[in-house]
N, C-alpha and C positions, 0 to 999 in steps of 0.2 A: 515399509514407507520411510523413506530416506529422511534424518532432521538435520536442523542447524545444531554445527557442536563446538564447541570452545577449543582452540589449541592452547599449549603451556602458556603464550606469550598472551591469551586473553583474547586474542582477534577472534572474533564469530563468522565460524564457515558455514554457507547456508547449503547444505544438501541438495542433492536433484533427485526428484520424481522417481520412482523406482521403475516406472513403465518405460522409461527414455532408455533404460541399457538394451532392451531386447532390439527396438530400431538402429539403435547405433551399431548392435553385434552385425547384425543384419547387412549394414551400410558396409561395415568394416569386411565383413568376410566378400562380399560383391568384390571389393577393391582389391583385397588379397590373392584370393584363391587363382585368379586367370594369372598373377604373378608365380603361384606355386605350380600351375600346370605346366607352366614354360618350363619352369628348374626337371620338373619330372621329365620332359621331352627330350633335354638334353641327353644327344651321346657322347658323355664325359668322356670315353672312349677314342674318339676322333675330335674332342671339343678344338684341342690346339690346331689339328690342322685344318680345322675349318675355320677359325678366326684369323689365322697364320697364312691361307690363301694370297694370291697375288691381288687377285679383285679385290679381296676384302680389305689388305693392308691400301692398296691404293683409294678405296672408299673411304676409310678410315683416315689416312693420312689429308686426303681434301678437304674432309668434314670439319678436321680440324683445323686445320687451313685457314679454310672460309670462314668456320663459325669465331676463329679467333678474330681476324678481321672484321666482320662484324661485330661483334664486341667494342673493338676499338670506335667503331664507325659509330655506334650506340652513344658513346662514352661521349665523344667529340661534340654531337650533337645533343641528344640528349641531356646533359647535365645545363647546359643554358636554355633549356625547353623545359625542365622541371623547375628552374630555379626564375623563370618567366612566368609560371604559372603557378608558383607558389606565392611569390613575392611580388609577382605583377600586378599593375591596377591601372586595367585597360579595359574599354568596352569591347565585349566580344571574347572574354576571357572564357567562362564557361563553353560557348563555342567552338571556340578554340582546342578545348581539353577534350571535348566529345569528340571530332576528327581527330584527334592526335591519339585516343583510347579505341578509335573503329576498328583497327586490324584487329584487337582481342576479341570481338565477335564475326569478323568477318570472317567466312571459310577459306582456306589460303588460298582455294583454287581460284577465286574469284580476285585476291590480291595478285597472282601471277599473270592473270589478263588485265588487269588495271597497268602493270609494270608491264607487258608485255605491248600494249597500245600507249603507254609513254615514251619506252626505251627503244621499242624494238625500229627494225628498218621504217615502217611507215606510221611509227608512232607520233604522239605528240611535240617530246624532243629528239625521239631516236634520227628524224629525215634529215634532223640538223646538223646531227652529230654525223651521221652518217655521208655529209656532203664533205666531212673534212675526213672522212677513212674512220671514222669511229664506231664501231659495230659492236652493242653488248649483250642484246638478247642471245639465249645459247653459249654463252663463253664462262670462264671462272667468275668474271667480273656480275654478271648477272646473277649467280650462285650467290654472291656477297649481297647483292642488293635485295635480293628475294628474303634474304635470312634477316637482313636488318632490317627491312618492311616487318616482319612479324614479331619481332623480340624487341624491337625500340621502344613499345606501350610497355612493355615491361620494365624495364630499368626508369623510364618516367616516373610510371607508377611508384614504384620502389623508392625512388628521391625525395618526390613530389611529399609522401607522405612522412620521409625522416624530416623533412624541413618543418612540414607544419607539427610534427611533434618537439621538434629542438626549439620552436618559437624564435622570436628576434630582438630577446631580451639582452643577450651577448654582444648581439649587433649594434645595438641599439647604442650601448655603452661605447663599443671601438668607436663608434660615428661621433660621440660627444668627446669623446677625446682626441680625436682632430684627422682619425685613418679615412682615407679614401675609400669609396668604394671596393673598389680593384684589392687594396688590400685588407678590407674587410671579408670578403669572397675568400680572398686566400689563405688567412690566419685566423679567421673564426667559423665563417659561416662551413667551408669545404670541410674542417678537422673535426667538427660538430655531430656532419652527416655522414662520415666517412664509413661507417659500420652500414648503412643505407644504401651507400654508392655500392659499396660492396656486394652488398646483398642483389643488389639489383643488376649489378655485371654478371653476376655468377647465372643468375636467371635468364638474361640474355642472353649467354652462353650457351646455355641447356636447351633453350628455345630453337635459339639457330643450330646449333649440329640436331637437332630431332625432326627440322623444317623437311617436309615434302611436297605437300600440295603446289602452292609459290613457283618452289624450285622446278620443280617436273614441268609444270606450264609455261615458263618465263626461260628458266635457261637447258630443260630436255634433260636426256640422260646420254653423256656422251661419258665412257670410260676413261680416265683420268684428266676428263675436262671438267663435266658439269655432275658426274655420278657419285655422289654422299652417300654416306654408309642406309642414311633411309631408303633410298633409291635401290641400293643393290640389295636388300633384303627383301624391298618389293619382287625384284627382278628374281631372285635364289629363291625364292617362294614358289615362282612356278617350277624350276630345274633341279631344287635341291632342298626340300624343307629343313633337312636338319643343318645345314647352311643357315639358315634364314632365321632358325630358333638360336643357335649361337650365337651372330650377331645380335638378335634381340636382347640376349641375355646381356652384352656390351652396353648397349642403350642403356637397356635398367639399371646396369651398374652406375653407370655415369648419372642417371636421375636420383638413384638413393644418394651419392656424393652430394650431389647439388642442393637435394632437400635439406642434409645436412649441415650445410653448408651456410644454406638461405637461413635456415630455423637458428643457427647460431647468431649469424648477422642479426636477424631482426630482433633478438634475445640481447644484444648490446647497444642496440640502439632505443627499446625500453629499459 
């Protein structure tokens, strides 16, 4: 039975019930064992050749390029969205927040279909764009849009949370001293929430890098054009399982780095 204890500084720490450690250990094992299984399955002798094949390098380069582009797009539109949700005062704000966060729980393939019916040749906007010779579906641009669609909520949620934690005291002081809203935003608000913005951008990049469902539905799988690393892993799984496992390890490493950077960013905010 765990009891409350006192630290050397006199602060009381309340312990956890002993029974909580067993289900916690089971949950941790459930998450960690599949990662260990991947490591055990790797053909380490051929690992470098598997992850440096032409198709793998092409898919990785495309993934990095499109994930970077989608992250920039998320920052451009996500920062104003987070500001409006955290600082704005207007009717329907809760509804808008719910709609913005919908891609977090929406199946990615559904998002891909929604994008297809929006930007496809016969889509809501696509048919008008097609009249000007602009075709988005099944192109690299479609990959960026799909990645932005699924990753944008991550940046908005992270930054909105940072804005709420930071409060409005410093902004109000700056406004009282005569600073204009844009100056307050540039000189006070953004520097205060920069760790939260960085954390959200890293999460958005990681989500974009691992996107699969919306991409294959809206952009297809054309080598060098729309076949990102997750799609390459899926295809290699049928023809070369060892290559699929090796490429999966690359994404696991990226995910681990993202978790580390995100944790540090949130710690800085708090």
